[in-house]
N, C-alpha and C positions, 0 to 999 in steps of 0.2 A: 329178665327177658329183654332181648334186643330185637329190633325190627328195622331193616334198612334195605332200600332198593340200590344195590351196588354190585359191581363185578370186581374180581380181584385185580384185573389189569387196569381198572380205572383209578385205583388208589394212588399210583405213582404220579398222577397229574392233578388230582382233585383239589389239593391245597393250592397249587399254583393257579389253576383256573379261577377258583373263587376269589383269590386275592386280586387277580387282574381285573375281574368284573367289578370288584368293589372299589378299586383305585382309579380306574379309567372310565370316564363317561363322555369323552370327546368324540367327534365324528371321524377323526383320522384313524386309520387302521394301524395299530401298534403291534409290531412283531418283536417279542422279547428275544434277546440273545441268550438262549438257554444252553447251559453246558450239557454235553452229551456224555452220559456215564458209560460204564462197561456194558456191553451187549450180553447181559447175563441170560443163561438158559432159563426158560419158563416152562415148568412141567405142569400140565393140566391132566391129572390122573385120578379120576373118580370111577371106582368100580361100584356100580349101582345095581343091586340085585332086587328087582321089583318082584313083590309077592305074586305068585301064580305063573312065573316064567322060569326058564331053566338058567337064565343069567349067562348063557354061553357067549353072547356077543358083547364085547367090551372094547372101549377105545381110550387111547392115550394120545394127547395132543402136545406137540413140542413147538415152541417158538422162541424168539429172543426179544429182549427189551430193545426199544428203538427210541430215537429222538421224538419229541412231541410233534414236530411238523412232518414226520414220516407218515405218508398217507395209509400205509398198510403194515400190519404186523408181520415181521419177517418169519417165515416158516422154516423149521429145521428138518431138512431131508437127509437121508442116508444114515440115520441112526440105527443102532441095534437095540431093540426093546423086548424084554420078556419079564414075566412075573413067576416067581418060584414059591411054592407052598412049603409047609414045615417038613414034609416028607421028601422034599427034593424034586417033586414033579414040576416041570417047567411049561409055561404057556407062552408061546411066541406071539409077538405083535408085529406082523409085517406091515410095511408102509403101503397104504392103499391110495393115498393122495398126498401132495406135499404137506408135511407136518402132521399127518394123521396116521396113526398106527392102530390096527384093529385085530383083535383075536376073535375067532369064531368057535373056539372049543374050550373056553374058560369054565372051570368047575368051582363055583362058589360054595363055601361051607361056613356056617355060622360059627363065630368064635375061633376060627382058624387064623393063623398068622401067615402073612404073605410078604414077600420082599420084591420090590420093583427094581429092575436093573436097566439102566439106560447108558449106552456108550455113544458119545458124540465127539468127533474129532480127536479120538484117542483118549478122552477123559471118561472115567466111569463114575456114574452117579447111582446111589442106591437109597432106598427108603423102605422101612418096615412098618407095617400096621396090621391091625386085627379087624376082621369083618364083623361088624356089630349088628345084632338083631334089632328089630323094632316091633312094637305092638301094632295092632290094626286100627285103622280109622273106623269107628263104629257108628258115627253119625255126621251128617253134613246139613247145615241149616242156612237158608237164605233169609236175610232181614233187610227190609227197605228202610228201616229207621236206625241204621247202624252208624258207625263212625263217631268221632269226637263230638260233633255237633248234632248227631241224631238225625241227619237228613241225607245220609249216604247209603248206597247199596252195599251190603256186607255179606260175605260168605265165610262161614266158620266151620271148622272141623273139630270133632271131639274124639279123644282116645283115652284109654285107661292105662295109667302108668303102672307097671309091675311093682309090687311092694317089696320092701326089704332088700333093695339093690339100687345102686346109683345108675341113673339113666340120663342120657344127653340126647337132645333132638335138634335137628335143623329142618325147618319147613320152608319150602319155596312156593311162591305163587307167580304164575305167568298169566297175564291178561292183555287184551288189546290196549289198555290204558297205560301200560308200562313198556318202556324201551328195553329194560332189563328186568330180570326176576326180582321179586321182593322176597327178602330172607327174614325169617324169624328164628331166633336162637333161644333155646330154653333148656332147663334142667329140672330135676325133681327134688332139689335140695330142701325145699319147703313144702312140697306137695307129694311126697312119696306115697304111692299106692292110691292116689286120687285120680279123678277124671280131669284131664287137661284140655284146654281149648287153644286153638290158633286161628286167627282170622285175618281177612284182608277186606278193606272197604275203600270205595272211591266214588266220588259224585258223578263220574262219567260212565260208570258201569250201567249198561242198559240190557233189556231183554234180548236174548240171542247171543250175547257175549260169552265166550268160553273162558273158564277159569281152570287152569291146570295146576293141581296141588300135589306136591310130593312131600311126604313125611319120611324123614331119614332117621335111623338110629346111628349115632356117631360116637367115637371114642372121646374120652376126657381130654387127651392132648389136642385132638382136632377141635373140640369145643373151645379150649383155651386159645388156639390159633384164630378161630373165627371171631371170638370175642375181641381180640386185639384188632382184627380187620374192621369190624363194625364200629368199634370205639374210635379208631382212626378216622373213619368216614364221618363220624359225628363230631370230631374235634373242632376247635376254634380255627377257622381258615386263616387267621392272621398270626397264629402262633408259629413257632419253629416247626417245620415239617417233621413228622416222625421218621425215624430210621426205617429202612426196609425191614419188614416183618419176616423173619426167617421161618421157613417151613421145616419139613422133615427130610427133604431131599439133600443128601450129603455127597460131596465130591470125595472119592476114596483117596485122592491125593490131597494131603493136608495143605499143600501149597497151591492147589489148583483153584480155579474160579468157582464162585458160589452159584447156586441155582436158586430160583424162586419157585414157589408152589408147594402143594401138600398132597402126598399120596394118601388117599383115604378109601375105605371100603365100607359100604353101607347097605344093609337091607332097607327096602323102602316100601311104603304103601302109597298108591297113586289114585287120584280121582280127576276125571275130566268132566267138569260140571258146566252146564249151560244155564245162564241166568234166565229165570222164568218171568 
């Protein structure tokens, strides 16, 4: 089980930031002369079907990698985006604002296979994945004596893992104490068919704070991808930076530019809990 407060776009700079903070402690502002790499396409495509909803509204976001000192992430406009299911039905994602493409009539189906198609500047990118189911959250407990030291406010969810089948989960926690979601990644390799727990604790959580919790069922390939992401975030900041972690978005031109990101489809169970 891995737990980390991280976003995918932060990974490209986290090693460099930590290294600079550790090496420089003078008062002068030092601006490193950083090489600017290729402005690769970044595909943020999560189809999230929350239990109890029809899942019709889904969004894909497109951007490009930028230099560290660029103040804003470059958005990708003018792309053609659609998702196709195994029977050939296509769901169009028109652009609703720069870099944001939204479908309002998507039809999710558990264990169905979907292919994402993105055309940008004449290049065609595709990715194929399966929409994975998830069990329900059956209990949520607040504990004022949680955390490693036993003096932090903790919120924990409990869910029953289906027996005799491999299952993979990604849980996210969003709270006022976090600038970015906290992610917990787990599988049932050693706990098949048992009750599982996922929790978040922080000393600054107080009564009235909202904790938004999403339990996702994910595929084994996406589990492996996220495991690499979280491991890279936990790695030695003074070691050689890891190479870009490749997702499942592929350029159909073998000689074309690479894209970053992972197209994934997840059923989810959601709780919005207020600290008592």
